[in-house]
C-alpha positions in Angstrom: 0.0 0.0 0.0 1.3 3.4 -0.9 2.2 5.8 1.9 0.1 9.0 2.2 2.9 11.0 0.5 3.2 8.6 -2.4 -0.6 8.7 -3.1 -1.9 10.7 -6.0 -4.3 13.5 -4.9 -7.2 11.3 -6.2 -6.1 8.3 -4.0 -5.6 10.6 -1.1 -9.1 12.0 -1.5 -10.4 8.4 -1.3 -8.4 7.9 1.8 -9.9 11.0 3.4 -13.4 10.0 2.5 -12.9 6.6 4.0 -12.0 8.4 7.2 -14.9 10.9 6.9 -12.6 13.9 6.6 -13.4 16.8 4.3 -11.4 19.6 5.9 -8.2 19.3 7.9 -5.0 21.2 8.8 -1.4 21.0 9.9 -0.3 23.7 12.3 3.1 24.4 13.8 3.1 24.6 17.6 6.0 26.9 18.4 5.8 26.1 22.2 6.2 22.3 21.5 8.3 22.8 18.3 6.3 20.3 16.3 3.6 20.1 13.6 0.2 19.1 14.9 -2.4 17.6 12.5 -6.1 18.1 13.0 -6.7 14.4 12.7 -4.5 11.6 14.2 -4.8 9.5 11.0 -2.8 12.3 9.2 0.2 12.1 11.6 2.5 10.5 8.9 2.3 13.8 7.0 3.1 15.8 10.1 6.1 13.5 10.6 7.2 14.1 7.0 7.0 17.9 7.5 9.1 17.8 10.7 11.7 15.5 9.1 12.0 17.6 5.9 15.2 19.7 5.8 14.6 21.5 2.4 11.1 22.9 2.0 9.4 22.9 5.4 10.4 26.0 7.4 8.1 26.0 10.5 5.2 27.0 8.3 2.5 28.3 10.6 -0.4 26.5 9.0 -1.6 24.5 6.0 -5.4 24.3 5.6 -7.1 21.8 3.3 -10.5 20.8 1.9 -12.1 18.5 -0.6 -14.6 20.2 -2.8 -18.2 19.0 -2.5 -18.4 19.0 -6.3 -15.8 17.3 -8.6 -13.6 16.1 -5.7 -10.8 18.6 -6.0 -8.1 18.9 -3.3 -7.5 22.5 -2.3 -5.1 24.0 0.2 -3.9 27.3 1.6 -0.3 27.4 2.8 0.7 30.0 5.4 4.5 30.3 5.9 5.1 33.4 8.1 2.8 36.2 9.1 5.1 38.5 11.0 4.7 41.3 8.4 1.0 40.7 8.0 -1.5 38.0 7.0 -0.2 35.6 4.3 -0.6 36.8 0.7 0.1 35.0 -2.5 -1.6 33.5 -5.6 -3.4 30.2 -6.1 -1.9 27.6 -8.4 -4.1 25.2 -10.3 -1.9 22.4 -11.5 -1.8 18.6 -12.0 0.3 16.8 -9.3 1.5 13.2 -9.4 1.7 12.7 -5.7 0.8 14.3 -2.4 4.5 14.9 -1.8 4.7 17.0 -5.0 1.5 18.9 -3.9 2.9 19.6 -0.5 6.4 20.5 -1.6 5.0 23.0 -4.2 2.9 24.8 -1.6 5.7 24.8 1.0 8.3 26.3 -1.4 5.9 28.8 -3.0 4.6 30.1 0.3 8.1 30.5 1.7 9.1 32.3 -1.5 6.2 34.7 -1.0 7.4 35.6 2.5 10.8 36.6 1.0 9.3 38.3 -2.0 6.9 40.4 0.1 9.6 41.3 2.6 12.1 42.4 -0.1 9.4 44.4 -1.8 8.7 46.2 1.5 5.1 45.0 1.6 3.4 44.6 5.0 2.2 41.1 4.1 3.3 37.7 5.1 3.9 34.7 2.8 1.2 32.3 1.6 0.2 30.3 -1.4 -2.9 28.5 -2.6 -2.7 25.1 -4.4 -5.6 23.3 -6.2 -4.9 19.9 -7.8 -6.3 19.3 -11.3 -8.0 16.0 -10.7 -8.1 13.3 -13.4 -11.9 13.6 -13.7 -11.9 17.3 -14.2 -12.2 19.1 -17.5 -10.2 22.2 -16.9 -11.8 23.8 -20.0 -15.3 23.3 -18.6 -16.3 26.7 -17.3 -19.0 25.3 -15.1 -16.6 23.0 -13.4 -14.1 25.8 -12.9 -16.8 28.0 -11.4 -17.8 25.3 -8.9 -14.2 24.6 -7.9 -13.2 28.2 -7.4 -16.4 29.2 -5.6 -15.7 26.5 -3.1 -12.1 27.7 -2.8 -13.6 31.1 -1.8 -15.5 29.3 0.9 -12.3 27.8 2.2 -10.7 31.3 2.3 -13.7 32.5 4.4 -13.5 29.4 6.6 -9.9 30.2 7.6 -10.9 33.7 8.5 -8.5 35.7 6.2 -5.2 34.4 7.6 -4.4 33.8 3.9 -5.4 36.2 1.1 -5.4 34.6 -2.3 -4.8 35.9 -5.8 -4.1 34.8 -9.4 -1.3 32.4 -10.2 -0.3 29.7 -12.7 -3.4 27.9 -14.0 -5.9 30.5 -12.8 -7.4 33.5 -14.6 -9.4 36.6 -13.7 -12.7 34.8 -14.1 -11.6 32.1 -11.6 -10.7 34.9 -9.2 -14.1 36.5 -9.7 -15.7 33.2 -8.7 -13.5 33.1 -5.6 -14.5 36.7 -4.8 -18.2 35.8 -5.0 -17.7 33.7 -1.9 -15.1 35.6 0.1 -13.6 39.1 0.7 -10.2 37.5 1.2 -9.0 37.7 -2.4 -7.0 40.1 -4.6 -6.4 40.3 -8.4 -10.1 40.8 -8.7 -11.3 41.9 -12.2 -11.4 45.7 -12.6 -15.2 45.6 -13.1 -15.5 44.4 -9.5 -13.1 47.0 -8.1 -9.9 45.0 -8.3 -6.5 45.2 -10.1 -7.1 42.5 -12.6 -4.4 40.4 -14.3 -0.9 41.2 -13.0 1.0 39.7 -15.9 2.0 42.9 -17.6 3.7 44.6 -14.6 5.2 41.2 -13.6 6.9 40.9 -17.0 8.1 44.5 -16.7 9.7 43.7 -13.4 11.5 40.7 -14.9 12.9 42.9 -17.6 14.2 45.3 -15.0 16.0 42.4 -13.4 17.5 41.4 -16.7 18.6 45.0 -17.3 20.3 45.2 -13.9 22.1 41.9 -14.5 23.3 42.9 -18.0 24.6 46.2 -16.8 26.3 44.4 -13.9 27.8 41.8 -16.2 29.2 44.0 -19.0 27.5 47.4 -18.9 25.2 46.5 -21.7 21.4 46.4 -22.4 18.9 44.0 -23.8 19.5 45.2 -27.4 21.3 42.7 -29.5 20.9 39.8 -27.0 19.6 36.3 -27.5 17.0 35.3 -24.8 15.5 31.8 -24.2 12.1 31.7 -22.5 10.5 28.7 -21.0 6.7 29.4 -20.9 4.6 31.7 -23.2 1.6 32.1 -21.0 0.4 34.8 -18.6 3.8 36.5 -18.2 5.7 35.0 -21.2 3.5 36.8 -23.7 4.1 40.4 -22.5 7.7 39.6 -21.7 8.3 38.5 -25.3 6.5 41.5 -26.7 8.5 44.0 -24.5 11.9 42.3 -25.2 11.2 42.6 -29.0 10.4 46.2 -28.5 13.7 46.7 -26.6 15.7 45.3 -29.5 16.4 41.7 -28.5 18.3 40.1 -31.4 16.6 36.7 -31.0 14.0 35.1 -28.7 13.7 31.3 -28.5 10.5 30.3 -26.6 8.5 27.2 -25.9 5.2 26.2 -24.2 3.2 23.1 -23.4 0.0 24.6 -24.8 -0.5 25.4 -28.5 -3.1 28.1 -27.7 -0.5 30.0 -25.8 2.0 29.8 -28.7 -0.7 30.9 -31.2 -1.7 33.8 -29.1 1.9 35.1 -28.8 2.5 34.6 -32.5 -0.7 36.6 -33.3 0.1 39.4 -30.8 3.8 39.8 -31.4 4.9 37.6 -34.2 8.4 38.5 -35.5 11.2 36.9 -37.6 13.3 37.3 -34.4 11.0 34.9 -32.5 11.3 31.1 -32.6 8.6 29.1 -30.8 8.0 25.4 -30.2 5.4 23.2 -28.6 6.9 20.8 -26.0 5.5 18.2 -23.7 5.2 18.5 -19.9 8.6 17.8 -18.4 10.6 18.7 -21.6 13.2 21.1 -20.3 15.4 21.1 -23.4 15.1 24.8 -23.9 17.1 25.3 -20.8 20.2 24.1 -22.7 19.8 26.7 -25.5 22.8 28.9 -26.1 21.7 32.4 -25.1 22.7 35.5 -23.2 19.7 35.3 -20.8 17.6 32.3 -19.8 14.2 33.2 -18.5 12.2 30.4 -16.8 8.6 31.5 -16.9 6.7 28.2 -16.3 7.0 26.0 -13.3 9.7 25.7 -10.6 12.4 23.3 -9.6 13.8 23.2 -13.1 17.4 24.2 -12.1 18.9 21.2 -10.4 21.9 18.9 -10.5 20.6 17.4 -13.8 20.1 20.6 -15.7 22.6 23.1 -14.3 25.7 21.4 -15.8 24.1 21.7 -19.2 23.0 25.3 -19.2 24.5 27.4 -21.9 23.7 30.9 -20.7 25.4 33.9 -18.9 22.3 35.0 -16.9 19.3 33.3 -15.5 16.4 35.7 -14.8 12.8 34.7 -15.1 9.3 34.9 -13.7 8.8 31.3 -12.5 8.6 30.8 -8.8 11.2 28.6 -7.1 13.3 27.9 -10.1 16.0 26.3 -7.9 15.1 22.8 -6.8 17.2 23.3 -3.7 17.8 27.0 -3.0 21.3 26.8 -1.5 22.7 23.8 -3.3 21.7 24.9 -6.8 22.6 28.5 -6.2 26.1 27.3 -5.3 26.2 25.2 -8.5 25.3 28.2 -10.7 27.8 30.4 -8.9 30.5 27.8 -9.4 29.8 27.9 -13.2 30.0 31.6 -13.3 26.3 32.0 -14.3 24.6 35.1 -12.9 21.4 33.9 -11.2 18.8 36.7 -10.4 16.6 35.3 -7.6 13.0 34.9 -8.8 11.5 36.2 -5.6 13.3 39.5 -6.3 12.3 40.2 -9.9 8.8 38.7 -10.1 7.4 40.8 -7.2 5.1 43.0 -9.4 2.3 40.5 -9.4 1.9 40.9 -5.6 2.8 44.6 -5.7 0.1 45.2 -8.2 -2.7 43.6 -6.2 -1.7 43.3 -2.5 -3.0 46.6 -1.4 -5.9 47.0 -3.9 -8.4 47.5 -1.0 -6.9 51.0 -0.6 -8.3 52.1 -4.0 -6.7 53.2 -7.3 -4.7 56.0 -8.9 -3.9 55.9 -12.6 -0.2 55.3 -13.1 0.0 54.8 -9.3 3.4 56.1 -8.2 3.4 53.6 -5.2 3.5 50.8 -7.8 5.6 52.4 -10.5 8.5 53.2 -8.2 9.3 49.5 -8.1 10.0 49.7 -11.8 12.2 52.7 -11.6 16.0 52.6 -11.5 16.7 55.1 -8.8 14.4 54.2 -5.9 16.5 52.3 -3.4 14.0 49.5 -3.1 13.2 49.2 -6.8 13.8 45.9 -8.6 16.6 47.3 -10.7 18.4 48.8 -7.7 18.0 45.9 -5.4 19.1 43.4 -8.1 22.2 45.4 -8.9 23.0 45.8 -5.1 22.6 42.0 -4.4 24.9 41.1 -7.4 27.5 43.6 -6.1 27.4 42.2 -2.6 27.6 38.7 -4.0 30.7 39.5 -5.9 32.4 41.4 -3.1 31.7 38.7 -0.5 32.2 35.7 -2.9 28.7 34.5 -2.0 26.1 33.2 -4.5 23.4 35.9 -5.1 20.5 33.8 -3.9 22.3 33.3 -0.6 22.6 37.1 -0.3 19.0 37.8 -1.3 17.7 35.1 1.1 19.8 36.5 4.0 18.5 40.1 3.4 14.9 38.9 2.9 14.9 36.8 6.0 16.0 39.7 8.1 13.1 41.8 6.7 10.6 39.0 7.2 11.2 39.0 10.9 9.9 42.6 11.2 6.5 42.6 12.9 3.5 44.5 11.5 3.5 47.9 13.2 -0.3 47.9 13.7 -1.6 44.3 13.7 1.4 42.5 15.3 1.0 38.7 15.3 -2.6 38.8 14.1 -2.0 35.9 11.7 -0.9 33.6 14.5 -3.9 34.7 16.6 -6.2 33.7 13.8 -4.6 30.3 13.4 -4.9 29.8 17.2 -8.6 30.6 17.0 -9.1 28.2 14.1 -7.6 25.3 16.0 -9.5 26.1 19.2 -12.8 26.4 17.3 -12.1 23.2 15.3 -12.8 25.1 12.1 -12.7 21.9 10.1 -15.9 20.7 11.7 -18.0 23.6 10.6 
């Protein structure tokens, strides 16, 4: 019999139903220094979390539910709430095993803590994960509506300790469905008073990171460079368009969906753009000879298998958690002389664009645009250049430097609300939220 971690999400759902469990959680007890599950039968997962040395980092809480319709497994991961309640997007993705599901949420939520901290946002780190089950037609809009309305119910059930948003696999209409059931969501469509799709500013932020790395490397710009891009979806499309506008010599891009490729070719087709359709798991584009490699799909693609075969000078992309192991793989890139620009530094504009949308809007909002300037001390360009400088001066890989700086900022406690996130989690445990 497969262990709980080896089970597919579908098999895990069957296990939960056999044990009459629909909602459940794992909460870190700081007094006892251990993870406590809501149900004893789930202790093996708590043990896995405690034993893990890579992705689990005393995450304050992980909250799950099975949807009533379509049997989808959903979760909200809360890493650290010192700077405010957890904020981050919801990923809708197929997972082979529960370990894959858990590790993705753990890594992504921890990355959001660092991203929000380096961006100077008073938000903690969180992430949503929804598994694409085998029986689900992801193109069926009624099924998507059902699933994301129920995800909104989960957000309300956990009382706003995690505020969700758009991410890989979700779109503005999905967020509208979530918003119909909860106030704890951002990236809401503009017609409903929200900030909408954050892809355009996110792509601009990635370009600022590229520009900083190129200037640091040889004093140059994007003009005349060859850039390889993995992923032509939400962020990939505006990224390609803007790179062409900035005079990139050649762009080589791929995607797993033909519709994404067709859309890009229609919106910004050029003889300087080469595109290809690849299968899930095909990482061959990573080995393309280029000046800049931009991972803009899923994470954990830079690892001991791929790093030795990279043929680039700079890695700078929008994908979250590009390094399979943050410290090990950063060391490997540094040893090869490849400049790695940490993803949580350059892809911040998604969260910057929507995190504070409850405070209303100003056209060309200076609060947001300053992140894309070159002079502001906390801008993407300035912080990227600064981190690369410190890295060179101290002989330390850049992600090590960025993590160290971000973790210091992440310890700062919200000046108004203090540890409200932990207080909410405590109330959820005491009230047995999963029984409601």
